[in-house]
C-alpha positions as CSV (number, residue, x, y, z in Angstrom):
1,M,198.4,252.6,125.3
2,C,201.1,255.4,125.5
3,V,204.5,255.3,125.7
4,F,204.7,255.7,129.6
5,S,201.9,253.2,130.3
6,H,203.8,250.8,128.2
7,I,207.0,251.2,130.1
8,L,205.2,251.0,133.8
9,Y,203.7,248.1,132.3
10,I,206.8,246.4,131.4
11,V,208.6,247.3,134.9
12,C,205.6,246.2,136.9
13,K,205.5,242.8,134.9
14,E,209.2,242.5,135.4
15,D,208.9,243.2,139.2
16,R,206.0,240.6,139.3
17,L,208.1,237.8,137.8
18,K,211.1,238.2,140.3
19,I,211.8,235.2,142.6
20,S,211.2,237.4,145.8
21,D,211.5,235.8,149.3
22,R,207.7,235.2,149.3
23,K,207.6,233.4,146.1
24,K,210.3,231.3,147.6
25,K,208.5,230.6,150.7
26,I,205.3,229.9,148.6
27,L,206.9,227.6,146.2
28,R,208.8,225.5,148.9
29,A,205.8,224.9,150.9
30,L,203.8,224.0,147.6
31,I,206.4,221.6,146.4
32,D,207.0,220.1,150.0
33,D,203.1,219.6,150.2
34,Y,202.7,218.4,146.7
35,I,205.5,215.7,147.2
36,V,203.7,214.3,150.0
37,H,200.1,214.6,148.6
38,C,200.2,214.8,144.7
39,E,197.0,217.1,144.7
40,P,196.9,220.7,143.1
41,I,197.4,223.2,145.8
42,S,195.1,226.2,146.3
43,S,195.9,229.6,147.4
44,N,193.9,228.7,151.0
45,Q,196.2,225.9,151.5
46,I,199.6,228.0,151.1
47,Q,197.8,230.6,153.5
48,A,197.2,227.7,155.9
49,L,200.6,226.1,155.3
50,C,203.1,229.2,155.7
51,M,201.3,232.2,155.4
52,P,198.3,232.8,157.7
53,D,199.0,236.7,158.1
54,V,199.0,237.2,154.1
55,S,195.6,237.6,152.4
56,S,194.5,235.0,149.9
57,A,194.2,237.3,147.3
58,T,197.9,238.0,147.4
59,I,198.8,234.9,147.5
60,R,197.0,234.0,144.4
61,S,198.9,236.9,142.9
62,E,201.9,235.5,143.8
63,L,200.7,232.0,142.3
64,G,199.9,233.6,139.2
65,A,203.3,235.2,138.8
66,L,204.7,231.9,139.5
67,E,202.8,230.2,136.8
68,D,203.6,232.9,134.5
69,M,207.4,232.5,135.3
70,G,206.8,228.7,134.3
71,Y,207.1,227.3,137.8
72,L,203.7,226.3,138.3
73,V,200.8,224.9,136.3
74,Q,197.3,224.8,136.6
75,P,195.2,221.6,135.3
76,H,192.3,223.8,134.8
77,K,190.9,227.0,135.8
78,S,189.2,226.2,138.9
79,A,192.0,224.0,140.2
80,G,195.0,224.6,142.5
81,R,198.5,224.6,141.2
82,M,201.2,222.0,140.7
83,P,204.9,222.5,140.5
84,S,206.3,222.1,137.1
85,T,209.9,220.4,135.9
86,K,211.5,223.9,136.3
87,A,210.1,224.3,139.9
88,Y,211.5,220.8,140.9
89,R,214.8,222.2,139.4
90,Y,214.8,225.4,141.2
91,Y,213.8,223.7,144.3
92,V,216.6,221.3,144.5
93,D,219.2,224.2,143.5
94,N,218.0,226.8,145.6
95,L,215.4,225.9,148.0
96,M,216.1,222.5,149.6
97,E,217.2,222.7,153.2
98,E,219.9,220.6,154.1
99,T,219.2,217.7,156.9
100,E,221.4,216.4,158.9
101,A,221.7,212.6,159.5
102,N,218.4,211.5,160.9
103,E,217.5,208.3,162.9
104,Q,216.6,206.4,159.7
105,V,220.4,207.0,158.1
106,R,221.9,206.0,161.6
107,E,220.2,202.9,161.4
108,V,221.6,202.4,157.8
109,S,224.9,203.0,158.8
110,N,224.7,200.7,161.7
111,Y,223.2,198.0,159.4
112,F,226.5,198.0,157.4
113,E,229.0,198.4,159.9
114,D,231.4,195.5,159.7
115,K,228.6,193.2,158.5
116,F,229.9,192.6,155.0
117,S,233.2,192.1,153.3
118,K,232.8,191.2,149.7
119,V,232.2,193.6,147.3
120,E,229.3,191.9,145.7
121,E,227.6,191.4,149.0
122,I,228.0,194.8,149.7
123,I,226.7,196.1,146.5
124,R,223.5,194.0,146.5
125,N,222.7,195.0,150.1
126,T,223.6,198.7,149.4
127,V,221.1,198.7,146.3
128,K,218.4,197.0,148.6
129,V,218.7,199.3,151.8
130,I,218.4,202.5,149.4
131,S,215.4,201.1,147.8
132,D,213.5,200.1,151.1
133,T,214.4,202.8,152.8
134,T,213.3,205.6,150.1
135,N,210.5,203.4,148.9
136,Y,211.7,204.3,145.2
137,T,213.6,202.1,142.6
138,S,217.2,202.0,143.1
139,L,220.3,200.8,141.2
140,V,223.9,200.6,141.7
141,V,226.0,200.9,138.4
142,L,229.5,199.2,138.3
143,G,232.4,201.3,137.2
144,G,235.9,202.4,138.0
145,S,237.5,199.3,136.8
146,E,239.9,201.4,134.5
147,N,241.6,202.3,137.8
148,I,242.4,198.9,139.3
149,I,246.2,198.2,139.5
150,I,247.7,195.2,138.1
151,R,249.9,193.8,141.2
152,D,251.0,190.5,139.7
153,I,250.4,187.9,136.7
154,K,251.3,184.5,136.5
155,L,251.5,182.1,133.7
156,V,251.2,178.4,134.5
157,D,251.9,175.6,131.9
158,L,248.9,173.1,131.5
159,G,250.3,171.2,128.9
160,D,248.4,170.3,125.5
161,N,249.2,173.8,124.3
162,N,247.2,175.5,127.1
163,A,248.5,177.8,130.1
164,L,246.4,179.2,133.0
165,V,246.7,183.1,133.3
166,V,246.1,184.2,136.9
167,V,245.8,188.0,137.5
168,I,246.5,189.5,140.8
169,T,245.4,193.1,141.2
170,S,244.5,196.1,143.9
171,K,241.2,194.1,144.2
172,G,242.4,190.6,144.7
173,V,242.2,187.8,142.4
174,L,240.5,189.4,139.2
175,K,240.4,186.8,136.7
176,D,241.7,183.1,135.7
177,K,241.7,182.0,132.4
178,V,243.0,179.1,130.3
179,I,244.5,180.6,127.1
180,D,246.1,179.0,123.9
181,I,249.8,179.2,123.5
182,P,252.0,178.0,120.7
183,K,252.9,174.4,120.2
184,N,256.4,172.7,121.5
185,L,257.2,175.5,124.2
186,D,259.7,174.6,126.7
187,S,260.1,175.4,130.5
188,K,262.4,178.1,129.8
189,F,259.7,180.0,127.7
190,F,257.6,180.1,130.7
191,V,260.2,181.5,132.9
192,S,261.1,184.2,130.4
193,A,257.4,184.8,129.7
194,N,256.4,185.3,133.3
195,N,259.4,187.8,133.9
196,M,258.4,189.6,130.8
197,I,254.7,190.0,131.6
198,V,255.6,191.2,134.9
199,D,257.7,193.9,133.6
200,M,254.9,194.9,131.1
201,F,251.8,194.9,133.3
202,A,252.7,194.8,136.8
203,Q,252.0,198.3,138.7
204,K,249.8,199.6,135.5
205,S,246.1,200.1,135.5
206,L,243.8,198.6,133.4
207,K,243.2,201.7,131.4
208,E,247.1,202.0,130.5
209,I,247.4,198.3,129.7
210,I,244.3,198.6,127.1
211,A,245.1,201.9,125.8
212,A,248.7,200.5,124.7
213,P,248.0,197.5,122.5
214,N,251.2,198.0,120.2
215,Q,253.8,197.1,122.8
216,A,253.6,193.5,121.7
217,D,254.6,194.6,117.9
218,D,258.3,194.0,118.7
219,M,257.9,190.8,120.4
220,L,258.6,187.1,119.2
221,D,255.8,185.5,117.8
222,E,255.2,183.3,120.9
223,Y,255.3,186.3,123.4
224,R,252.9,188.3,121.2
225,Q,250.3,185.9,121.1
226,V,250.5,185.5,125.2
227,F,250.3,189.2,125.2
228,K,247.6,189.6,123.1
229,E,245.5,186.8,125.3
230,I,246.1,188.7,128.5
231,V,245.0,192.2,127.0
232,L,242.0,190.7,125.9
233,M,241.1,189.1,128.8
234,L,241.4,192.1,130.8
235,S,239.3,194.1,128.4
236,D,236.7,191.6,128.3
237,Y,236.7,191.8,132.2
238,K,236.5,195.6,132.2
239,E,233.8,195.5,129.8
240,A,231.5,193.0,131.6
241,R,232.2,194.4,135.1
242,D,231.7,198.1,133.9
243,G,228.1,197.1,132.4
244,Q,227.1,195.4,135.3
245,V,223.7,196.9,137.0
246,Y,222.3,195.9,140.4
247,L,218.5,197.0,140.7
248,E,215.9,196.8,143.6
249,G,212.6,197.9,143.9
250,A,211.2,198.1,140.4
251,D,207.8,197.5,141.5
252,K,208.1,200.4,143.9
253,I,207.2,202.9,141.1
254,F,203.7,201.5,140.9
255,S,203.2,203.1,144.3
256,H,203.3,206.4,143.3
257,K,200.5,208.2,141.5
258,E,202.2,209.3,138.4
259,F,202.9,205.8,137.1
260,E,199.1,205.0,136.8
261,S,199.9,206.4,133.4
262,V,200.8,203.8,130.8
263,D,203.0,206.2,129.2
264,N,205.0,206.8,132.4
265,V,205.6,203.4,133.0
266,K,206.6,202.7,129.6
267,N,209.3,205.5,129.8
268,F,210.5,204.0,133.4
269,L,210.6,200.5,132.0
270,S,212.8,201.7,129.1
271,V,215.0,203.5,131.2
272,I,215.7,200.5,133.7
273,N,215.9,197.9,131.0
274,T,218.4,199.7,128.7
275,K,222.0,199.8,129.9
276,A,222.7,202.8,127.5
277,K,220.2,205.1,129.0
278,I,221.2,204.1,132.6
279,H,225.0,204.7,131.8
280,Q,223.9,208.0,130.1
281,L,222.5,209.2,133.4
282,I,225.6,208.9,135.2
283,S,228.1,209.6,132.2
284,D,228.5,213.4,133.0
285,N,228.2,214.0,136.6
286,N,231.5,215.7,136.6
287,N,232.7,214.3,139.8
288,V,230.0,216.3,141.7
289,E,228.8,214.9,145.2
290,V,225.2,214.4,144.3
291,N,223.7,214.9,141.0
292,I,220.0,215.4,140.5
293,R,218.4,214.6,136.8
294,I,214.7,215.7,136.4
295,G,212.5,215.6,133.5
296,S,213.0,215.0,129.5
297,D,215.5,218.2,129.3
298,E,218.1,216.1,131.5
299,S,217.8,212.7,129.7
300,V,215.5,211.3,132.5
301,G,212.1,211.3,130.7
302,D,208.9,213.1,131.5
303,N,207.6,213.3,135.0
304,M,210.8,211.2,136.3
305,A,213.9,212.2,138.3
306,V,217.1,210.5,138.9
307,V,219.4,211.5,141.9
308,S,223.1,209.8,141.7
309,V,226.2,209.6,143.8
310,R,229.6,208.1,143.6
311,C,229.8,204.7,145.1
312,V,233.1,204.3,147.0
313,I,234.0,201.1,149.0
314,G,237.4,200.9,150.9
315,G,238.6,204.2,149.3
316,E,238.3,202.8,145.8
317,E,235.6,204.1,143.4
318,V,233.3,200.8,142.1
319,G,230.7,202.8,140.4
320,H,227.5,204.8,141.1
321,A,224.4,204.5,143.2
322,M,221.1,206.0,142.1
323,V,217.5,206.5,143.0
324,I,214.8,206.6,140.3
325,G,211.5,208.0,141.1
326,P,208.7,210.6,139.9
327,E,209.5,214.5,139.6
328,R,207.9,214.8,142.9
329,M,210.4,212.5,144.6
330,D,211.4,213.4,148.3
331,Y,214.6,214.8,147.3
332,K,215.3,215.7,150.9
333,K,214.9,212.1,152.0
334,V,216.6,210.6,148.9
335,V,219.9,212.9,149.2
336,S,220.1,212.2,152.8
337,V,219.8,208.4,152.4
338,L,222.3,208.3,149.5
339,G,224.8,210.3,151.5
340,G,224.4,208.0,154.6
341,V,224.6,204.7,152.7
342,T,227.6,205.8,150.7
343,K,229.4,207.1,153.8
344,A,228.6,204.1,155.6
345,I,230.0,201.6,153.1
346,E,233.3,204.2,151.9
347,V,235.0,202.9,155.1
348,M,234.1,199.4,155.0
349,K,237.1,196.9,154.7
350,K,236.6,194.2,151.5
351,E,238.0,191.3,150.1
């Protein structure tokens, strides 16, 4: 090949590999159809879906270009094309049209209106409504406890070297626990201990308290013991609460064709049954409104996708809500439902 022909070949190939408006239109139509039917799509189908005035030959050429770019795959030569993981990522970043709240989302909002008050009750119903409405597996992962503010702490003498600690927080009564205290302490100790505890803990967040364990170093032994018991109690509460996962609709994954594969089922079960993996999926959200992870390159696994949003109740973050499904999940519907549900619970009052 002469130099000129080689340059012309490179230029033509680069032009062919650009995401033109026509390629975008084809890719959007192909993905929208594949999400519904989960079947490879031919050039004739694309023509019928969105390009009646364009020849099948031209559409085949565009499909070939999209395949060269890594956006489409062809199971075998005579089959149509299917989206790749790269295609889904491009779709959610560039092609997915925003949808206004539809009737389904409005019904969800009405369901939550003034119906629940306790945080746990709200969370349990949130995860159920999301799963039932999207037909995918949904989870709510609790978090945000580090921002809980301590309002008051009471130390009550129970006798027999025991005391009851009652912690009042911005979320109500957080915890009560019986702790061991030094022997032979009189009533003056409890008065001074209560004053000291309030001075040291009140109006501080759990994060501030747990991060400063050395505050007790200069205290008398009996006060130091009480202080350390309270810090340990708060640390245990934070660890237990932030690790809590509410899950609904695990069996719904089996209604999707991809999960006829044993390997895909094993991957799914590994994710939902491993707290470390679940927390990894929300650990780097960087406060984005909606976070969408697709495929193994984004810590989800082959043939899977996760959409997650922050979960706020009464103005305070309580964790993250997420939906797990196949790569071909209906992203528009999932994003719309998550948005509707989280907005509905954000303004709710809680006990």
